[in-house]
N, C-alpha and C positions, 0 to 999 in steps of 0.2 A: 099421639094416635100413635097406634105397634105399625112400623114400618113393611109394605108387602114381602111376600116372599120373593128371592129374585128369579127367574124363569128355569136356573135348572133346580131349585128345589121344586118346580112343580113337574117338572119332566118325569114321566111315571119309569121305575127303575127297569134296565134290561134282564131280562130273564137268564140271557147267557150273553157269551161272545156277538157281534154281530157276523153275520153271513155275505162274503163274499162269494159271485159264484162268476168263475172264470173258464172260458171255453175250449177244450179240448183241440189236437189239431194245429191246424197252420197256423195262429197268431200264439202260441201258448207262450212260443220263445219270447215276443216282443212283448207278450201281457207280461210276463218276468221282468223285462226289462223296466217297465214304468213303476208295479210294484218295487224292484229293490231302490228307485230313486224317491219314491214315496216315503221308502224307510221301512218295507214290509219283508220279511225273510220267512217264506212259509218253510214247513219241515224240511227235507231233499228229497222224500219219496214225493213230494208235487210235481219236480219237474221230470219222472222218471213214468211216462207213458205206457210203461209196461205193469206198472204197480197194480194192483185191483182197488185200492184204497181209493176213495172218492172224496172224504173230506181230511184236510189238513188242520193242524194247527199252527200259527207263527209267530213269531217272538212277540210278538204283543197279544196280551191275554185277551185283549178286548175283540179281539177279530182274529176268524176262522177264516179257510178258504174252502168253496169246493169247485170242484173237475168235472161237468159235465159237457154234453154235445153243445156247438154252437147254438144251435135252434132253441135248445132247452133254457138256455142262460135267461133271455127274458121271461120266459113262464116262470121262471124259479120268482125273479125279483115281482111280478106282477102278483103275485098270489100269497106273496110275503114269505115262502120259505129261507130265501136271499133277503136281504135288503139294500144291498147293492151289486153292482153285476158290471162285465165286462163285455160288451156286446155289440157287433156288426151292425151297420145303420141299415144293410138289407134285410135282418130279423127285424127290426124294429119294423121296418115298411111293407113288412110282410104281415106281422100281425095287427100292429097299432094299437097295442092294449093301453089303453087311457089310465090306467093305474102305476105307469113309468114316467117318469122324470130324467131327461137326457140332458144334464148340467154340462159336460163338457166332451170334446171330442176329442180323445187322447192322439189321433192323427198315427194309429198304428192300422195295420192290416190293410194299407191301400190295394183296392181292387176297384171292381165294377158289376154292374148287372148290366147283362147286354142281350140282343136279339143277336142269334146266328142262325145261320141255314148255310147248306151246302153251294161250295164255290162255282161249280158247274151251274147252278140255277140262278146265283146271285145275280139281281137285275137283271135277269133276264124279262123280267115281268111287273108290272107298274103296283104296288100295292093297292096304292088309293083306289085302284080299280077293285080290288077284293072286300066281300063282304063277310066272309069269318074265315078265321085262319086255326088249323090245329096245331098245338105249341103243346112241347114235353117241355115238364120244368117242375123244380122244388117247392115255386113261388108264383102257386096260382092267382092270390088276390094281384102281386105285382103286376102280372100279366094279364092279368083281365083287365085290371084299370087302365096300364098303358096302353091294349089293344082299344079298349072303349075310348079312350081320349081321341082317338085315330077313327073313331067310327065303324071298326071292326069287332065281331063277334069272336071271341078267344072260347074255343073248344080244348080246355086243358086236359091235356094226359098228366095226371101227376107220377114224378117218379122221384125217387129219393137219391139216382146217381145213374152214371154212364147216360146222361142227357144225351150226349155226343153221338151214340149209335142211332140215334130215334128217329131222324131224316132219312139215312141209308137204307136204313129196312122196313119204311116206308109208316112209320108209327108217328111220324108226326113232318110239316112242313117247315119248322123252324124252332128253334128252343130258345129257351130264354133262363141263363143259367151266369154264374158267377165267373168271372175271367182276370184271372191277374197280368198272364205274359201272354195268353192268347198260344200255348204252345200245344193243348190238348188239342185245341179248336184244328189247327195245321194240320196236325197226326190223323186227325179224323175228317181232313178234306173239306172244314166246315171254316166260314169266315165271318168278321162282325158285320153285321151292316147298318146298327143301330145300339148306341150306349145310352139308356135308360135312367141309370143315376150313377155316378160316382161311390164311392163306400171307403167308408174311415170306420175304425171303432169307437163305441163312446164309453163314455162310465156314467152308468144307470141306476138310480134309484129307486124304489117305492114308495109311491107318493105320502104314503099313511104314514110308513116308516119314520118321515122325514117332519109329518104333522107329529107323531107323538114322539120322538127323540131327535130334535133341531139340534140337539147340540153336539149329540154322539156324530149324526149322518153328516152334520155338516162341518162338524171337524175333520171328516174324512175328502169330502170334497174340496175342501182348502188344502189338506196334504198332497191331492194327486192336483190339484191346479199348480200348487209349487213346483210340484217334480215336474211338471210341462215345461217351465219356466229354465230348466236346468237345462246345461247345452249337452 
């Protein structure tokens, strides 16, 4: 009787290198350190945020990296344009794509999603007596779920930045935003009143890609897991 094919022989061939989506901005440097520990060295222009290139080869012919906005990493991976990504837990909470599997917490990009309001009004009124609240945020789904769990209807004013201005200009009573040190809040007269969730960045993969290319994707998960064990 002929021996069955090994799993690798049944795995569909990849049309090209895997694509790893990486976030621009705040955690790009930390992500680069994780890549280095995993033995991934992108082309030099990758670290230059002034570069207009968005896709970069690495020293591994089986992997390219793309540099996109943090909120877009999850979308590229969910729709299969990238098979892997590094993404903040805040983005995963906001979009909750079922197509994404997040096997590893990379422990980078530490911050929190918090509620904040003007220092002069904080604590002056009992939120349990409110029936609704107007919230300025770039996280409408997180905000609605958070306040709904407290029996409040959140009227969301969706902003992509400068949330800290909203309460002082009468646009919203509170904000829900990502907080790292709190210095921007303090500079604009706001204080944190509640932490919704602590945030770190995760390695994410497309579930369909993991099913169709388990060895290739699994090998990268293993490399990143090993990188996390390094001091």
